[in-house]
C-alpha positions as CSV (number, residue, x, y, z in Angstrom):
1,M,7.0,5.9,-21.1
2,L,9.6,8.9,-21.3
3,A,7.2,10.9,-23.5
4,R,4.4,10.6,-20.9
5,L,6.8,11.6,-18.1
6,W,8.1,14.5,-20.0
7,D,4.5,15.8,-20.6
8,L,4.1,15.7,-16.7
9,A,7.4,17.6,-16.3
10,A,6.2,20.3,-18.9
11,R,2.9,20.6,-17.0
12,A,4.7,21.1,-13.7
13,E,6.8,23.7,-15.2
14,A,4.0,25.6,-17.0
15,R,1.6,25.6,-14.0
16,S,4.2,25.7,-11.3
17,E,2.6,22.7,-9.6
18,T,3.8,19.2,-8.5
19,T,3.0,16.4,-10.9
20,A,3.3,12.6,-10.3
21,G,3.8,9.8,-12.7
22,F,3.2,6.1,-12.4
23,F,5.2,3.3,-10.9
24,L,8.6,2.5,-12.4
25,D,10.7,-0.5,-11.7
26,E,14.4,-0.1,-10.7
27,R,15.5,-0.2,-14.4
28,Q,13.1,2.4,-15.4
29,Q,13.9,4.6,-12.5
30,A,17.6,4.5,-13.3
31,K,16.9,5.4,-17.0
32,V,14.7,8.4,-16.0
33,S,17.1,9.6,-13.4
34,A,20.0,9.4,-15.8
35,L,18.2,11.3,-18.5
36,W,17.0,13.9,-15.9
37,R,20.6,14.5,-14.8
38,R,21.4,15.6,-18.4
39,V,18.3,17.8,-19.0
40,G,16.9,18.7,-15.5
41,A,19.2,21.7,-15.0
42,R,17.4,23.5,-17.8
43,V,14.1,23.7,-15.9
44,P,13.2,24.9,-12.3
45,L,12.0,21.4,-11.2
46,R,13.2,18.7,-8.8
47,L,12.8,15.1,-9.7
48,L,11.9,13.0,-6.6
49,M,11.4,9.2,-6.7
50,W,8.9,8.0,-4.1
51,G,7.4,4.6,-3.4
52,G,6.1,5.0,0.2
53,R,9.4,4.2,1.9
54,A,13.1,4.7,1.2
55,E,13.6,1.0,0.5
56,A,10.8,0.7,-2.0
57,D,11.5,-1.3,-5.2
58,R,8.8,0.4,-7.3
59,K,8.5,4.1,-7.1
60,V,6.7,7.0,-9.0
61,P,8.5,10.1,-10.2
62,L,7.4,13.5,-8.9
63,F,8.2,16.6,-10.7
64,V,8.4,19.4,-7.8
65,P,8.9,23.2,-8.5
66,E,12.3,24.1,-7.2
67,Y,11.1,26.8,-4.9
68,L,9.3,24.2,-2.9
69,V,12.3,22.1,-2.2
70,S,15.8,23.4,-2.9
71,S,17.3,19.9,-2.7
72,A,16.1,16.3,-2.3
73,D,18.8,15.9,0.3
74,D,17.8,18.7,2.5
75,A,15.6,16.5,4.6
76,D,14.1,13.0,4.7
77,L,12.1,12.4,1.6
78,Q,9.1,11.2,3.5
79,T,9.2,14.5,5.6
80,I,9.4,16.6,2.4
81,I,6.4,14.8,0.7
82,T,4.3,14.8,3.9
83,G,5.2,18.4,4.7
84,L,4.3,19.7,1.2
85,G,1.1,17.5,1.1
86,I,2.0,16.1,-2.3
87,D,2.0,12.4,-1.6
88,P,0.4,10.7,-4.8
89,L,0.1,7.3,-3.2
90,A,-2.4,5.4,-1.0
91,Y,-1.8,2.9,1.5
92,F,-3.7,-0.2,2.6
93,R,-3.3,-3.0,5.0
94,V,-4.7,-6.4,3.8
95,E,-5.3,-8.9,6.5
96,F,-5.6,-12.6,6.0
97,S,-4.3,-15.8,7.6
98,R,-0.7,-15.6,6.6
99,Q,0.2,-19.3,7.2
100,D,-2.1,-20.5,4.5
101,G,-2.9,-17.2,2.8
102,P,-2.2,-15.8,-0.7
103,G,1.3,-14.9,-1.8
104,H,2.6,-11.8,-3.6
105,R,1.7,-13.3,-7.0
106,D,-1.9,-14.1,-5.8
107,L,-2.5,-10.6,-4.5
108,L,-1.0,-8.9,-7.5
109,G,-3.1,-11.1,-9.8
110,A,-6.2,-10.2,-8.0
111,L,-5.5,-6.4,-8.3
112,L,-4.9,-6.7,-12.0
113,G,-8.2,-8.7,-12.3
114,L,-9.9,-5.6,-10.9
115,G,-8.7,-3.8,-14.1
116,I,-5.9,-1.9,-12.3
117,D,-2.9,-1.4,-14.4
118,R,0.4,-2.8,-13.2
119,N,1.9,0.7,-13.3
120,R,-0.6,1.8,-10.7
121,T,0.6,-0.8,-8.1
122,G,3.6,-0.3,-6.0
123,D,5.4,-2.7,-3.5
124,I,3.3,-5.4,-1.8
125,L,4.9,-6.1,1.6
126,L,4.0,-9.5,3.1
127,H,4.2,-9.9,6.9
128,D,3.0,-12.2,9.6
129,S,-0.7,-11.2,9.6
130,G,-1.2,-10.1,6.0
131,A,0.4,-7.6,3.7
132,E,0.8,-3.8,3.2
133,L,-0.2,-2.6,-0.2
134,I,0.9,0.6,-2.0
135,V,-1.0,2.1,-4.9
136,T,-1.5,5.4,-6.8
137,Q,-4.4,7.5,-5.4
138,N,-6.5,7.3,-8.7
139,V,-7.1,3.5,-8.0
140,A,-7.5,3.8,-4.2
141,E,-11.3,3.8,-4.4
142,T,-11.3,0.7,-6.4
143,V,-9.1,-1.1,-4.1
144,A,-11.2,0.0,-1.0
145,R,-14.4,-1.0,-2.7
146,D,-13.6,-4.2,-4.6
147,F,-10.4,-5.8,-3.3
148,R,-12.0,-8.4,-1.2
149,Q,-10.6,-11.7,-2.4
150,A,-7.4,-13.2,-3.9
151,G,-8.1,-16.5,-5.5
152,H,-10.2,-18.4,-3.0
153,F,-8.7,-16.3,0.0
154,P,-11.0,-13.7,1.6
155,L,-9.3,-10.4,2.4
156,N,-10.0,-7.8,5.0
157,V,-8.7,-4.4,3.5
158,Q,-8.1,-1.4,5.7
159,S,-7.2,2.1,4.4
160,L,-4.1,3.7,6.0
161,G,-3.8,7.5,6.5
162,S,-0.3,7.7,5.4
163,A,3.1,6.0,4.6
164,E,4.0,6.4,8.3
165,E,1.4,3.7,9.1
166,L,2.9,1.0,7.0
167,R,4.0,-2.0,9.0
168,V,7.3,-2.7,7.5
169,S,10.7,-3.9,8.7
170,V,14.0,-2.3,7.7
171,P,15.9,-4.6,5.4
172,E,18.6,-6.5,7.2
173,L,22.1,-6.0,5.8
174,R,24.9,-8.3,6.5
175,I,28.1,-6.2,6.4
176,L,31.1,-7.6,4.5
177,R,34.6,-6.1,4.2
178,V,36.3,-7.5,1.2
179,T,39.5,-6.5,-0.7
180,V,39.8,-6.3,-4.5
181,A,42.6,-5.7,-6.9
182,S,40.6,-2.9,-8.4
183,L,37.1,-1.6,-8.5
184,R,36.1,-3.3,-11.6
185,L,32.6,-4.9,-11.6
186,D,33.9,-8.4,-12.0
187,N,36.4,-8.1,-9.2
188,V,33.7,-6.7,-6.8
189,L,31.1,-9.4,-7.9
190,A,33.5,-12.2,-7.4
191,A,34.5,-10.9,-3.9
192,V,31.0,-10.4,-2.6
193,W,29.5,-13.7,-3.7
194,H,32.8,-15.8,-3.5
195,L,33.2,-16.5,-7.2
196,N,36.1,-16.9,-9.4
197,R,36.6,-14.1,-11.7
198,E,35.8,-16.0,-14.9
199,K,32.4,-16.9,-13.4
200,A,31.8,-13.3,-12.5
201,K,32.6,-12.2,-16.0
202,E,30.3,-14.9,-17.4
203,L,27.4,-13.6,-15.4
204,I,28.1,-10.0,-16.4
205,T,28.3,-10.7,-20.2
206,E,25.2,-12.9,-20.0
207,G,23.2,-9.8,-18.8
208,L,22.5,-11.2,-15.3
209,V,24.0,-8.2,-13.3
210,T,22.7,-4.7,-12.9
211,L,24.1,-1.6,-11.3
212,D,21.5,0.8,-9.9
213,G,18.8,-1.1,-11.8
214,L,20.5,-1.0,-15.3
215,A,22.1,-4.0,-17.0
216,E,25.8,-3.8,-17.1
217,L,27.6,-6.0,-19.7
218,R,31.1,-4.6,-19.1
219,P,33.3,-6.7,-16.6
220,A,35.6,-3.6,-16.4
221,K,33.0,-1.1,-15.4
222,T,34.1,0.9,-12.3
223,V,31.9,0.3,-9.3
224,R,31.2,3.4,-7.2
225,E,30.3,4.0,-3.5
226,G,26.6,3.9,-2.9
227,Q,25.6,1.8,-6.0
228,L,23.2,-1.0,-5.8
229,L,24.6,-4.3,-7.2
230,R,22.2,-7.1,-8.1
231,C,23.1,-10.6,-9.5
232,R,20.3,-12.8,-10.7
233,G,20.4,-16.0,-8.7
234,F,22.7,-14.6,-6.0
235,G,20.9,-11.6,-4.5
236,K,21.7,-7.9,-4.2
237,A,24.2,-5.7,-2.3
238,R,24.8,-2.1,-1.6
239,V,28.3,-0.7,-1.9
240,L,28.6,1.2,1.4
241,H,32.2,2.5,1.4
242,V,35.2,2.3,-0.7
243,G,38.7,3.4,0.6
244,G,41.9,2.4,2.1
245,Q,44.4,-0.2,1.0
246,S,45.5,-3.5,2.5
247,R,49.2,-4.3,3.1
248,K,49.3,-6.0,-0.2
249,G,48.0,-2.9,-2.0
250,R,44.4,-4.2,-2.5
251,E,41.4,-1.9,-2.1
252,W,39.0,-2.3,0.8
253,V,35.3,-2.2,-0.1
254,E,32.5,-2.4,2.6
255,V,29.4,-3.9,1.3
256,G,25.9,-4.5,2.7
257,L,24.4,-7.8,1.6
258,Y,20.6,-7.9,1.7
259,V,19.6,-11.1,3.6
């Protein structure tokens, strides 16, 4: 995977053009981003991760010449990609009867049944009247022409012009303010999901906890502001703010719990 992506980065640098990879899951994104932080400063490129929306789980890496965008934080990522005309993704609305229609697994299975690789399919977003589908542009024609059925469910597929047309809802966060003795991972995990510390340690050492998509096996790992914490069987939460001490000398942590 890394070799294929580095070939894309080399091509972007040699030709001074934007190149796009294939969909990565959260763990793969974290690995690529961590490696790019170590080597990316040596080349005049920016690495952007894009999945059609800021909250996407699956995203493709884009290697963009530095002169086109000085910083990924200069503007909203969607504005950057739309403005530069470098969106490598295609968007579809799939309509069916949601009440008794196909689920996520049915839709994904039907796509794979068309010969489309998993790394060419992004998020499948279910809603009341169907689903929104995100894929790479090189399989868009196949989806538009052949994606007509999932199992025994007929599908009506409509191509969308851009990511802005996606019918999606912003994830709802339940804001929690908790206090911890320190910012150790086991402390934060226990506070967020109301566990005792031994249970939190057990979940971590069994490999059931990730930070920013990477498995973290160290209970003493320090949690930082902005990190995404996921615990299998419990859910996921974003560390929104760290700061301030309670009267008892414990640290306040504000967390957004995905509901």
